[in-house]
C-alpha positions in Angstrom: 75.7 114.5 73.6 77.4 114.3 77.1 75.0 117.1 78.4 72.0 115.2 77.0 73.2 111.9 78.6 73.6 113.6 82.0 70.1 115.2 81.6 68.7 111.7 80.9 70.4 110.4 84.1 68.5 112.9 86.2 65.3 112.3 84.4 65.0 108.8 85.9 63.8 109.2 89.6 65.2 105.9 90.8 68.6 106.4 89.2 68.9 110.0 90.4 68.0 109.1 93.9 70.7 106.3 93.8 73.4 108.7 92.6 72.5 111.4 95.0 72.5 108.7 97.9 75.9 107.5 96.8 77.3 111.1 96.8 75.8 111.8 100.2 77.5 108.7 101.6 80.8 109.7 100.2 80.4 113.2 101.6 79.9 111.6 105.0 83.0 109.6 104.5 85.1 112.6 103.7 83.6 114.6 106.7 84.9 111.9 109.0 88.5 112.7 108.0 88.3 116.0 109.5 87.3 114.6 113.1 90.7 114.3 114.8 91.5 111.6 117.3 91.7 113.0 120.8 95.1 113.1 122.5 97.2 113.3 119.3 99.3 116.4 118.6 98.3 117.0 115.0 100.9 119.6 114.2 103.8 117.3 115.3 102.2 114.4 113.2 101.9 116.7 110.2 105.5 118.0 110.5 106.9 114.5 110.9 105.3 113.1 107.7 106.1 116.2 105.8 109.8 115.5 106.6 109.3 111.9 105.7 107.9 112.8 102.3 110.6 115.3 101.7 113.4 112.7 102.5 111.7 110.0 100.3 112.8 106.4 100.9 111.0 103.3 102.2 109.0 105.2 104.9 107.7 107.6 102.4 106.5 104.8 100.0 104.8 102.9 102.9 102.9 106.1 103.9 101.8 106.8 100.3 100.8 103.2 99.7 98.8 102.9 102.9 97.2 106.2 102.2 95.7 104.8 99.0 93.5 102.4 101.1 93.1 104.6 104.2 91.6 107.4 102.0 93.7 110.2 103.5 97.3 110.8 104.5 99.3 110.1 107.6 99.7 113.9 108.1 96.6 113.7 110.2 95.1 111.2 112.6 91.4 111.0 112.7 88.7 108.5 113.6 88.9 107.2 110.0 92.7 106.8 110.4 92.8 103.1 109.5 90.4 103.7 106.5 88.8 100.7 104.9 92.3 98.8 104.6 91.6 96.2 107.4 88.3 95.1 105.6 90.2 94.9 102.3 92.9 92.8 103.9 90.4 90.4 105.4 88.4 90.1 102.2 91.6 89.3 100.3 92.6 86.7 102.9 89.2 84.9 102.5 89.3 85.1 98.7 92.7 83.5 98.6 91.8 80.8 101.2 88.5 80.2 99.4 90.3 78.2 96.7 92.3 75.9 99.1 90.4 75.6 102.4 87.7 72.8 102.1 85.3 74.5 104.5 85.4 77.9 102.5 85.1 76.0 99.2 82.0 74.3 100.4 80.5 77.5 101.7 81.2 79.2 98.3 79.4 76.4 96.5 76.3 76.8 98.8 75.5 80.1 97.0 74.2 83.2 98.8 73.8 81.5 102.1 77.5 80.4 102.1 78.6 83.8 100.9 76.7 85.5 103.8 78.6 83.2 106.2 81.9 84.1 104.7 80.9 87.8 104.8 80.2 87.4 108.6 83.6 85.9 109.2 85.2 88.6 107.2 83.7 91.2 109.5 85.0 89.5 112.6 88.5 89.3 111.1 88.2 93.0 110.1 87.6 94.0 113.8 90.5 91.9 114.9 92.8 93.5 112.3 91.5 97.0 113.4 92.5 96.3 117.0 96.0 95.1 116.1 96.6 97.8 113.5 95.2 100.5 115.7 97.3 99.5 118.6 100.5 99.4 116.5 99.6 102.9 115.0 99.2 104.4 118.5 102.4 102.7 119.9 104.3 104.3 116.8 102.9 107.8 117.6 103.6 107.6 121.2 107.2 106.5 120.6 107.6 109.4 118.1 106.3 111.9 120.6 103.1 112.7 118.8 100.8 111.8 121.7 100.3 114.3 124.6 102.2 113.1 127.7 99.2 113.3 129.8 97.3 111.0 127.6 100.1 108.6 126.6 100.1 106.7 130.0 96.3 106.7 130.5 94.7 103.2 129.9 91.4 104.8 129.3 92.9 106.8 126.4 94.3 103.7 124.8 90.8 102.0 125.1 89.1 105.1 123.7 91.5 105.6 120.8 91.5 101.8 119.7 87.8 101.8 119.9 87.5 105.0 117.9 89.8 103.7 115.2 87.9 100.3 115.0 84.5 102.0 115.0 85.7 104.3 112.2 86.6 101.3 110.0 83.4 99.4 110.8 81.4 102.7 110.0 83.1 102.9 106.6 82.4 99.2 106.1 78.7 99.9 106.9 78.7 103.0 104.5 80.0 100.7 101.7 77.2 98.2 102.3 74.6 101.0 102.3 75.9 102.1 99.0 75.6 98.6 97.7 71.9 98.4 98.8 70.6 101.8 98.1 73.1 103.5 95.9 74.9 102.7 92.7 78.3 101.0 92.3 80.5 99.0 94.6 80.5 100.8 97.9 83.9 99.8 99.2 85.5 100.5 95.8 84.0 103.9 95.5 85.3 104.8 99.1 88.8 103.8 98.0 88.5 105.9 94.7 87.2 108.9 96.6 90.2 108.7 99.0 92.7 108.5 96.0 91.1 111.4 94.1 91.5 113.6 97.2 95.2 113.7 96.4 94.7 115.1 92.9 94.1 118.7 93.9 97.4 118.6 95.8 99.2 117.2 92.8 97.8 119.9 90.5 98.9 122.6 93.0 102.5 121.0 93.0 102.5 121.3 89.2 101.3 124.8 89.3 103.9 125.7 92.0 106.8 124.2 89.9 105.8 125.8 86.6 108.1 128.6 85.5 109.1 128.6 81.8 111.9 131.1 82.5 113.6 128.9 85.1 115.5 125.9 83.7 115.3 124.0 87.0 111.5 124.2 87.0 108.8 122.8 84.7 108.2 124.6 81.4 105.5 124.3 78.7 107.1 121.2 77.3 107.0 119.5 80.6 103.3 120.3 81.1 102.4 119.0 77.6 104.4 115.8 78.1 102.8 115.4 81.6 99.3 115.9 80.3 99.8 113.7 77.2 101.3 111.0 79.4 98.4 111.0 81.8 95.9 110.8 78.9 97.8 108.0 77.3 98.2 105.9 80.5 94.4 106.4 81.4 93.4 105.4 77.9 95.6 102.3 78.0 94.4 101.4 81.4 90.7 101.5 80.2 91.7 99.4 77.2 93.4 96.7 79.3 90.8 96.7 82.0 87.9 95.9 79.5 90.0 93.7 77.1 88.8 90.2 76.7 89.8 87.0 74.7 86.5 85.6 73.5 86.4 81.9 73.2 83.6 80.6 70.8 81.1 78.4 72.5 78.5 76.1 70.6 75.4 74.8 72.4 74.5 71.2 71.6 71.2 70.6 69.6 68.5 68.7 71.1 65.6 67.1 69.1 62.2 66.9 70.8 59.7 65.4 68.4 59.9 67.3 65.2 61.4 70.5 66.8 65.1 71.1 67.3 66.2 73.1 70.3 69.7 74.7 71.1 72.6 75.1 68.7 73.2 78.8 69.4 76.7 80.1 69.3 78.1 82.5 72.0 81.4 83.2 73.5 83.2 82.7 76.7 85.0 86.0 77.8 88.4 85.6 79.4 89.7 88.9 80.8 93.3 89.8 79.7 93.9 91.4 83.1 92.2 88.7 85.2 94.0 89.7 88.4 93.0 93.4 88.1 95.0 95.4 90.6 95.8 92.6 92.9 99.3 91.7 91.4 100.5 95.3 91.8 99.2 95.4 95.4 101.0 92.2 96.4 104.2 93.2 94.6 104.2 96.7 96.1 103.7 95.3 99.6 106.7 92.9 99.3 108.9 95.4 97.6 108.9 97.6 100.7 110.8 95.0 102.8 114.1 94.9 100.9 114.4 98.8 101.2 113.4 98.7 104.8 115.7 95.7 105.6 118.9 97.0 103.7 118.4 100.6 104.9 118.1 99.6 108.6 121.1 97.1 108.3 123.3 99.7 106.6 122.5 102.4 109.3 123.3 100.0 112.1 126.6 98.8 110.5 128.0 102.2 109.6 129.3 102.9 113.1 130.3 99.3 114.0 133.8 97.7 113.8 132.8 95.2 111.0 134.5 94.4 107.7 134.5 97.2 105.3 133.6 94.8 102.5 130.5 93.9 104.4 129.5 97.6 104.8 130.2 98.3 101.2 128.1 95.3 100.0 125.2 96.3 102.2 125.5 99.9 101.1 125.4 98.8 97.4 122.3 96.7 98.2 120.6 99.7 99.9 121.3 101.9 96.9 120.3 99.2 94.4 116.9 98.6 96.0 116.0 102.2 96.4 112.8 103.1 94.5 113.5 103.7 90.8 116.9 102.0 90.6 117.5 99.4 87.9 117.6 96.3 90.2 114.6 97.5 92.1 112.6 97.9 88.8 113.6 94.5 87.5 112.6 92.7 90.7 109.4 94.7 90.8 108.5 93.5 87.3 109.3 89.9 88.2 107.1 90.1 91.2 104.2 91.5 89.1 104.6 88.7 86.7 104.8 86.1 89.6 101.6 87.4 91.4 99.7 87.7 88.0 100.2 83.9 87.4 99.7 83.2 91.1 96.3 84.9 91.1 94.9 83.0 88.1 96.3 79.9 89.7 94.2 80.5 92.8 91.1 82.2 91.2 90.8 80.6 87.8 89.7 76.9 87.7 89.8 75.6 84.1 88.5 72.1 85.2 85.5 73.5 86.9 84.8 75.8 83.9 85.0 72.9 81.5 82.6 70.9 83.8 80.1 73.7 83.9 80.2 74.0 80.0 79.6 70.2 79.7 76.8 70.3 82.2 75.0 73.0 80.3 75.4 71.2 77.0 77.9 73.5 75.6 81.4 72.9 74.1 84.2 74.6 72.3 84.2 73.8 68.5 87.0 71.3 67.7 87.6 70.3 71.3 86.2 67.4 73.2 84.5 68.3 76.6 86.3 67.5 79.6 90.2 67.4 80.1 90.9 68.7 76.5 88.8 71.6 77.0 90.3 72.4 80.4 93.8 72.1 78.9 92.9 74.5 76.1 91.4 77.1 78.5 94.5 76.9 80.8 96.8 77.5 77.8 94.8 80.5 76.5 94.7 82.0 80.1 98.4 81.6 80.5 99.1 83.4 77.2 96.8 86.3 77.7 98.0 86.7 81.4 101.6 87.2 80.0 100.2 90.3 78.0 98.2 91.6 80.9 101.2 91.2 83.3 103.3 93.1 80.8 100.9 96.1 80.9 100.6 95.9 84.7 104.5 96.0 84.9 104.5 99.2 82.7 101.8 100.8 84.8 103.6 99.8 88.0 107.0 101.3 87.2 106.0 104.3 85.3 105.5 106.5 88.3 109.0 105.8 89.7 110.7 106.0 86.2 109.1 109.4 85.5 110.0 110.6 88.9 113.6 109.7 88.6 114.2 110.5 84.9 112.3 113.9 84.8 112.7 114.8 88.5 109.0 115.3 88.9 107.5 115.0 92.4 106.2 111.5 93.2 102.8 113.1 94.4 102.4 114.0 90.8 103.8 110.9 89.0 101.7 108.5 91.1 98.7 109.6 88.9 100.6 108.4 85.8 100.3 104.7 86.9 100.5 102.4 89.8 97.7 101.0 92.2 95.8 104.1 92.5 95.3 104.8 88.7 94.1 101.2 88.1 91.7 101.4 91.0 90.2 104.7 89.8 89.9 103.5 86.2 88.3 100.1 87.2 85.8 101.7 89.7 84.9 104.5 87.2 84.3 102.0 84.5 82.1 99.8 86.7 80.1 102.9 87.9 79.6 104.0 84.3 78.5 100.5 83.1 75.9 100.4 86.0 74.5 103.8 85.0 74.6 102.8 81.4 72.6 99.5 82.1 70.0 101.6 84.0 69.6 104.1 81.1 69.4 101.4 78.4 66.5 99.7 80.4 64.5 102.9 79.9 65.6 103.5 76.2 67.9 106.3 77.0 71.4 106.6 75.3 74.2 106.0 77.9 77.7 107.3 78.4 79.3 104.5 76.3 77.4 105.2 73.1 74.7 102.5 73.4 71.0 102.7 73.3 70.2 105.1 70.4 66.5 106.1 70.9 65.8 105.9 67.2 66.9 102.3 67.1 65.5 101.3 70.5 62.7 98.7 70.5 59.3 100.1 70.9 56.6 99.0 73.2 54.3 96.4 71.6 51.7 96.7 74.2 51.1 96.6 77.9 52.7 93.1 78.1 56.4 94.2 77.3 58.8 95.0 74.5 
């Protein structure tokens, strides 16, 4: 069945060309990660971040977190070193401000013209973020001794390096837009997914290297089975929560014109259980880095000073408590995920506007008056299903660090058992499959998701249509 579906995909010329174009753009994207930035000592950079990864801690988590959106690792500095992250940051900022800034709200209501203007402003902010982040990254490498001395003091090198990093991000942004226009799927999301999946071969090799049934300190057959079963279970759960909906029944009002009655159809309003998607985990992960950095830096600076022993012990306890995987860290992480889940629906979900649109289209929820009563009901339902969605996000967020601590499995492996990366991969893969499915069903082919049986497909009634 799967082979037949794949064959059907390549039977359709338009769909085949879109998929091949998308794959070609992703190959170009990965080639760029092998073009080094001139003036950087790549061996020193690789050794430094290998040492950071071995030590763990806040710096290691920051490196792995940013690598999700940059598409590579900090073990190499290339022209795509900043990745697509500046563009994502700018897009998130405008998305959040779109619900509170009157100018942006007005532009969003103007339709495609307003969206085009917001997109233009997003690009300008992306370039500004690239310059700031690129300069910060180069200053860090220079202070760590990763830039050749002959280049470190040359103003032309600084101009060239910042321009190259900015141009790399702009080029990735352009690649994403080309995939949107001529390929299939969301271009930026596919670029992020490709960057995440590049870490999977390394994780597999780590598991293979630690596999030794005869050594009690290494992973045996039971560990392999549990790891594979946990991965399959988490992926299945991620798929379910990504597509899960609460369907609110909607009734259209009947209209009588002459002797004919129009309308009266019943439909439903889908409300996503995980309305915030991966955004709550992204925000929570970003903020949870700061306690570790602050307490670690403060504890290191106080250890050699003549201060109160009680103060040193308190700061030391906080430093240990907010290390990744510790109980206080996990509890605060879960609280932050819940907070940002509700914050996201407060910003993005507008029950009053939705109620107004239902009333304007002549629709209503059975048993509820249009207007404030409908808006209150939609808000109540959304709050309840968000509680369930946030609970699942919390499990996904903390599972990698819990498995890492309890089973002593490398974090490079456990990060594929949950967290931001897994949710992004699942969401993007589902979106890609749904788009391919829609293209196949339009041509009476059975898709990946089981729809469109050819024996039950509508037949052509004539040259005029179906």
